[in-house]
C-alpha positions in Angstrom: 0.0 0.0 0.0 2.8 2.4 0.9 4.6 1.6 -2.4 1.3 2.3 -4.3 1.0 5.7 -2.6 4.5 6.6 -3.6 3.8 5.6 -7.2 0.6 7.7 -7.2 2.5 10.7 -5.9 5.2 10.3 -8.6 2.5 9.9 -11.3 0.8 13.1 -10.0 4.0 15.0 -10.2 4.5 13.9 -13.8 0.9 14.8 -14.8 0.4 18.1 -13.0 3.9 19.4 -12.9 6.0 20.9 -10.2 4.4 24.4 -10.4 0.9 23.1 -9.6 2.3 21.0 -6.7 4.2 24.0 -5.3 1.0 26.1 -5.6 -1.0 23.5 -3.7 1.4 23.2 -0.8 2.7 26.8 -0.7 2.2 28.4 2.7 2.3 31.8 1.0 -0.4 31.1 -1.6 -2.4 34.0 -0.2 0.6 36.4 -0.4 2.1 37.8 -3.5 5.1 39.6 -2.1 6.8 40.5 1.1 9.0 43.5 2.0 10.5 43.3 5.5 7.4 43.1 7.7 4.8 44.1 5.1 2.8 41.8 2.7 1.1 42.3 -0.6 -1.9 39.9 -0.6 -3.4 38.1 -3.5 -6.7 39.9 -2.8 -5.1 43.4 -2.9 -3.2 42.7 -6.1 -6.3 41.1 -7.7 -8.4 44.1 -6.7 -5.9 46.5 -8.3 -5.8 44.4 -11.5 -9.5 43.8 -11.6 -10.5 47.5 -11.8 -8.0 48.4 -14.5 -9.1 46.8 -17.7 -6.1 48.2 -19.6 -3.8 46.1 -17.3 -3.1 42.7 -18.9 -4.0 39.9 -16.4 -0.9 37.8 -17.0 1.8 36.7 -14.5 4.5 38.8 -16.1 2.5 42.1 -15.9 1.3 41.4 -12.3 4.9 40.5 -11.5 6.0 43.9 -12.5 3.3 45.5 -10.3 4.5 43.2 -7.4 8.1 44.3 -7.9 7.0 48.0 -7.9 5.2 47.4 -4.6 8.4 45.8 -3.2 10.6 48.8 -4.3 8.2 51.4 -2.9 7.6 49.6 0.3 11.3 49.2 1.0 11.8 52.9 0.3 8.9 53.9 2.5 10.0 51.7 5.4 13.5 53.2 5.1 12.0 56.7 5.5 9.7 55.6 8.3 12.7 54.0 10.2 14.7 57.1 10.0 17.4 55.6 7.7 19.8 58.0 6.2 19.3 57.7 2.4 21.6 60.6 1.7 24.9 58.9 2.8 27.8 58.6 0.4 27.5 54.9 -0.1 23.8 55.1 -1.0 24.4 58.1 -3.2 27.2 56.3 -5.1 25.1 53.2 -5.6 22.0 55.0 -6.6 23.8 57.3 -9.0 26.0 54.5 -10.5 25.3 55.6 -14.1 26.5 59.2 -13.4 29.5 58.0 -11.3 30.5 55.5 -14.0 30.3 58.2 -16.7 32.5 60.6 -14.7 35.1 57.8 -14.1 35.1 56.8 -17.7 35.6 60.3 -18.8 38.5 60.8 -16.5 40.1 57.5 -17.7 39.5 58.6 -21.3 41.3 61.9 -20.6 44.3 59.9 -19.2 44.4 57.6 -22.2 44.2 60.4 -24.8 46.2 62.9 -22.8 48.5 64.9 -25.0 49.7 68.5 -25.3 47.9 70.9 -27.6 49.2 71.1 -31.2 51.9 73.7 -31.7 51.3 76.5 -34.3 54.0 74.8 -36.4 52.1 71.5 -36.3 48.9 73.2 -37.3 50.6 75.0 -40.2 52.1 71.8 -41.4 48.8 69.9 -41.3 47.0 72.6 -43.2 49.8 72.8 -45.9 50.0 69.1 -46.3 46.3 69.2 -47.2 45.3 65.7 -46.2 42.7 67.3 -43.9 40.9 70.4 -45.1 38.1 72.8 -44.2 35.4 73.9 -46.7 32.5 76.3 -46.6 29.6 76.3 -48.9 26.4 78.1 -49.8 23.6 75.7 -50.9 20.5 76.6 -53.0 18.5 73.5 -52.3 16.6 71.7 -55.0 14.0 69.1 -53.8 14.1 65.7 -55.5 11.7 65.5 -58.4 11.4 69.3 -58.4 9.9 70.9 -61.5 12.3 72.3 -64.1 11.1 75.8 -63.3 12.3 75.4 -59.7 15.6 73.9 -60.7 16.2 76.8 -63.1 15.3 79.4 -60.5 17.7 77.9 -58.0 20.5 77.7 -60.6 19.9 81.3 -61.5 20.1 82.4 -57.9 23.4 80.6 -57.4 24.9 82.1 -60.5 23.8 85.6 -59.5 25.4 85.3 -56.1 28.7 83.8 -57.4 30.5 87.1 -58.2 29.7 88.4 -54.8 30.8 85.2 -53.1 34.2 85.3 -55.0 34.8 88.8 -53.9 33.6 88.4 -50.3 36.8 86.9 -48.8 36.2 86.5 -45.0 32.6 87.8 -45.5 31.7 84.6 -47.3 30.4 83.3 -43.9 28.0 86.2 -43.8 26.6 85.4 -47.2 26.2 81.7 -46.1 24.2 82.8 -43.0 22.0 84.9 -45.2 21.5 82.8 -48.3 22.4 79.1 -47.7 19.6 76.6 -47.4 21.8 74.0 -45.6 20.4 74.3 -42.0 23.3 72.4 -40.4 26.1 74.5 -41.9 24.2 77.8 -42.2 24.6 78.9 -38.6 28.3 78.0 -38.8 29.0 80.4 -41.6 28.7 77.6 -44.1 31.5 75.6 -42.5 31.5 71.9 -43.1 34.2 71.2 -40.5 37.3 69.1 -41.1 37.1 66.9 -44.2 39.2 64.1 -45.7 39.1 62.6 -49.2 35.9 60.6 -50.0 33.7 62.4 -47.4 31.4 64.2 -49.9 29.3 63.2 -52.9 31.5 62.9 -56.1 30.5 66.2 -57.8 31.2 68.2 -54.6 34.3 66.3 -53.8 35.9 66.9 -57.2 35.3 70.6 -57.2 36.2 71.2 -53.5 39.6 69.4 -53.5 40.8 71.4 -56.5 40.5 74.7 -54.5 43.6 76.5 -53.3 43.4 78.3 -50.0 41.0 81.2 -50.4 39.6 79.8 -53.6 35.9 79.8 -54.6 34.4 77.2 -57.0 32.0 77.7 -59.8 28.4 76.7 -59.2 28.4 73.0 -58.6 25.3 70.8 -59.1 24.8 67.8 -56.8 21.8 65.7 -55.8 21.1 68.3 -53.1 21.0 71.4 -55.3 23.5 74.1 -56.4 26.6 74.8 -54.3 29.2 77.6 -54.1 32.2 76.1 -52.3 35.1 78.0 -50.7 38.3 76.8 -49.0 39.1 79.4 -46.3 42.8 80.3 -45.7 44.4 79.1 -42.5 44.4 82.6 -41.0 40.6 82.6 -40.9 40.1 79.2 -39.4 43.3 78.5 -37.4 41.6 77.9 -34.0 38.7 75.7 -35.3 41.2 73.8 -37.6 43.4 73.1 -34.5 40.5 72.0 -32.4 39.2 69.8 -35.2 42.6 68.2 -35.6 43.0 67.5 -31.9 39.5 66.0 -31.8 40.3 63.7 -34.7 43.6 62.6 -33.1 41.6 61.8 -29.9 39.1 59.7 -31.8 41.9 57.8 -33.5 43.5 57.1 -30.1 40.2 56.0 -28.7 39.7 53.6 -31.6 43.2 52.1 -31.4 42.8 51.7 -27.6 39.4 50.0 -27.8 40.6 47.7 -30.7 43.6 46.7 -28.7 41.4 45.9 -25.7 39.1 43.8 -27.9 42.0 41.8 -29.1 43.8 41.5 -25.8 40.7 40.3 -23.8 39.3 38.2 -26.7 35.7 39.6 -26.4 33.3 37.2 -28.0 29.5 36.9 -27.6 28.2 33.4 -27.0 26.3 31.6 -29.8 22.7 32.3 -28.6 23.4 35.7 -27.1 20.9 37.6 -29.3 18.1 35.2 -28.3 19.0 35.5 -24.7 18.9 39.3 -25.0 15.5 39.3 -26.6 14.2 37.0 -23.9 15.7 39.2 -21.2 14.1 42.4 -22.3 10.7 40.8 -22.2 11.1 39.9 -18.5 13.2 42.7 -17.0 12.5 41.9 -13.3 13.6 38.3 -13.8 16.6 39.3 -15.9 17.9 41.6 -13.2 19.2 38.6 -11.3 20.0 36.3 -14.2 23.6 34.9 -14.3 23.3 33.6 -17.9 26.4 34.5 -19.8 26.1 36.7 -22.9 29.7 37.5 -23.7 32.9 35.7 -22.8 36.3 37.4 -22.5 39.7 36.6 -21.0 39.3 36.9 -17.3 35.5 37.1 -17.1 32.1 37.4 -18.7 29.2 39.7 -19.3 26.0 38.3 -17.8 22.3 39.1 -18.4 22.2 41.0 -15.1 25.2 43.1 -16.1 23.4 44.0 -19.3 20.3 45.0 -17.4 22.3 47.5 -15.3 23.8 49.0 -18.4 20.4 49.3 -20.1 19.0 51.0 -17.1 21.9 53.5 -17.4 21.6 54.1 -21.1 18.9 55.6 -23.4 15.5 53.9 -22.7 15.0 53.7 -26.5 17.7 51.0 -26.6 15.5 48.7 -24.6 12.6 49.2 -27.0 14.8 48.6 -30.1 16.6 45.4 -29.1 13.8 42.9 -29.7 13.7 43.9 -33.4 17.4 44.3 -33.9 19.3 41.8 -36.0 21.7 39.2 -34.5 24.7 41.1 -35.8 23.4 44.4 -34.3 22.8 42.8 -30.9 26.3 41.2 -30.9 27.9 44.5 -31.8 26.0 46.2 -29.0 27.0 43.5 -26.5 30.7 43.9 -27.5 30.4 47.7 -27.0 28.8 47.2 -23.6 31.6 44.7 -22.6 34.2 47.2 -23.7 32.6 49.8 -21.6 32.5 47.5 -18.6 36.2 46.6 -19.0 37.1 50.3 -19.3 35.2 51.0 -16.1 37.1 48.1 -14.4 40.4 49.7 -15.6 39.3 53.0 -14.2 38.8 51.4 -10.8 42.2 49.6 -11.0 43.8 52.9 -11.9 42.2 54.4 -8.8 40.3 57.0 -10.8 38.3 59.0 -8.2 35.7 61.8 -8.3 36.7 65.3 -7.4 34.7 67.3 -4.7 32.9 69.1 -7.6 32.0 65.7 -9.1 30.6 64.5 -5.8 28.6 67.7 -5.4 26.9 67.0 -8.7 26.2 63.4 -7.8 24.7 64.3 -4.4 22.5 67.0 -6.0 21.1 64.5 -8.5 20.7 61.8 -5.8 19.0 64.2 -3.4 16.6 65.2 -6.1 15.7 61.6 -6.6 14.9 61.0 -3.0 12.9 64.3 -2.8 10.8 63.3 -5.7 9.9 59.9 -4.3 9.3 61.4 -0.9 6.9 63.9 -2.4 5.1 61.3 -4.4 4.2 59.4 -1.3 3.9 62.5 0.9 6.3 60.8 3.4 8.1 63.9 4.5 9.5 64.0 8.1 6.7 66.3 9.0 4.0 64.0 7.6 5.5 61.1 9.4 5.7 63.0 12.7 2.3 64.6 12.5 0.3 61.7 11.1 1.9 58.5 12.4 2.4 59.1 16.1 5.6 58.4 18.0 5.8 54.6 17.8 8.2 53.1 15.3 5.7 50.5 14.3 3.0 53.2 13.8 5.3 55.1 11.4 6.0 51.9 9.5 2.3 51.1 9.2 1.6 54.6 8.1 4.3 54.5 5.4 3.1 51.1 4.1 -0.4 52.5 3.8 0.9 55.5 1.8 2.5 53.0 -0.7 -0.7 51.0 -1.1 -2.7 54.2 -1.5 -0.3 55.5 -4.1 -0.4 52.3 -6.2 -4.1 52.1 -5.8 -4.4 55.6 -7.3 -2.0 54.7 -10.1 -4.0 51.5 -11.0 -7.3 53.5 -10.8 -5.7 55.9 -13.3 -5.8 58.8 -10.8 -2.1 59.2 -10.6 0.9 58.8 -13.0 3.2 55.9 -12.2 6.8 57.0 -11.4 9.1 54.0 -10.7 11.7 53.8 -8.0 15.0 54.1 -10.1 16.6 50.7 -10.6 19.9 51.5 -8.8 18.2 52.9 -5.7 15.9 49.8 -5.7 18.9 47.5 -5.9 20.4 49.3 -2.9 17.2 49.0 -0.9 16.8 45.3 -1.8 20.4 44.5 -0.7 19.6 45.9 2.7 16.1 44.5 3.2 14.3 41.2 3.2 11.9 40.8 0.3 10.4 38.1 -1.9 7.9 37.8 -4.8 5.9 34.6 -5.0 5.0 33.3 -8.4 2.2 31.1 -7.1 0.6 34.1 -5.4 0.9 36.1 -8.7 -0.9 33.3 -10.6 -3.7 33.2 -8.0 -4.0 37.0 -8.2 -4.3 36.8 -12.0 -7.1 34.2 -11.7 -8.9 36.3 -9.0 -8.6 39.4 -11.1 -10.3 37.6 -14.0 -13.1 36.7 -11.7 -13.5 40.3 -10.4 -13.7 41.6 -14.0 -16.3 39.0 -14.9 -18.3 39.9 -11.8 -18.2 43.6 -12.6 -19.2 43.0 -16.2 -22.3 41.1 -15.0 -23.1 43.8 -12.5 -23.1 46.5 -15.2 -19.5 47.8 -15.2 -16.5 48.2 -13.0 -17.4 49.7 -9.6 -21.1 49.9 -10.5 -23.7 48.1 -8.4 -23.5 45.9 -5.4 -20.9 43.1 -5.7 -19.3 44.7 -8.8 -15.7 45.6 -9.1 -12.8 45.4 -6.7 -13.2 45.7 -2.9 -13.3 49.3 -1.8 -9.8 50.5 -0.5 -9.5 51.9 2.9 -7.9 55.4 2.6 -4.4 55.7 4.1 -4.1 57.9 7.2 -2.8 61.4 6.9 -2.8 63.8 3.9 -3.1 62.4 0.4 0.0 61.7 -1.7 0.8 63.9 -4.6 -1.4 63.3 -7.6 1.2 63.1 -10.3 -1.4 62.9 -13.0 -2.1 66.6 -12.4 1.0 67.8 -10.6 4.2 66.3 -12.1 6.7 65.4 -9.4 9.7 67.8 -9.1 13.3 66.7 -9.6 15.2 64.9 -12.2 15.1 61.1 -12.0 16.0 58.6 -14.7 13.3 56.0 -15.4 14.9 52.5 -15.3 12.2 50.5 -16.7 
């Protein structure tokens, strides 16, 4: 009989799967998430999800809501407990993107450090002529323009040509007045430093025949009619020198990064693009993933590392990765790996921030804390006046403010403003938290039931028994309604 029971249990495991068994025996099946002493229940999350028909009722979406609750609850408890969120370690961790950028820039300056070019070196570079400066005035002709428009533009260029040839240094004034090239117009028609092969063939041929101070005839290209001038060195010495030094710096950067690539043997793994596409669809799960994306001598770039970089970079990158080609993703991963290795080199070289750098970091960090505090209306005064003197009372009050804020967000009465990822990481490192997938699945099921009930009752929130259970208002003043009053400060959105 005992053996038969064991066989039955084994068969049940095979048929229903481990997830179902875990759900059945989970002691936390009525709890979605925990943050220190607070809990997010299945009923509360289901109630939020049930009233917002624009919120997809799937585990991934409700998981994001649960993680948002964890982040805000840990933040609120830190405030209620009197924790100093302005200390140097927290500021450095929270502002990791800014600190990293400053360190990288300082390392970059060391790598490319060189004295300014001497006047003799500038003269030699100009006379050699491998790098040149050109100005132009463009009379733009749209593609497929009528002959009458083309003829009119040609006539305008020919009429201006004698004046342009006689203008000398005043050529830039003519460019500002007449040129239809918006990018060069404000710079007096200057196209910056140029090397062979940079322009379309018709422009290239005419421009590179010019002696210093020379002005071309009217040149027709696919863009319209041009009058081109090569200014003498006396007119452009400073900008020519700065352009040369910038070019040298870019070349040094390229050589250094290429040598780093070769020396460390940076190579994305075979399925890296697929792993990236999967990761960006489940950001919360990816934040702790140790799956390797890139291997290099001495280490690797993991999914969790990529998530940190994505949080620090332009949010549009996150949106564009799923549709990028394998080659584009691999190139992006190599660039991120190079950046990470350079940052490690900066730490090894003991690159540090100056007092001015730290002042900027602290100002940005303090603005972040102030914004989140204002959103929840958890200022020291609010905690003191509304929560009593007991530590537990303050914590309870702070937790209620979080639930009230998220309730307003999911009822579309306030705009959602996430806790920045790097601050959330810091709070999670110092707190006790968990998110239970079984609870999330139960909340999704319960949310579906609430929506069905509200539909039968004639709409969400209408009629007895319809919609989600009524929320008990949090004690104290209401939080800031960010739908009408945008929160102050400057905070990067990590997700």
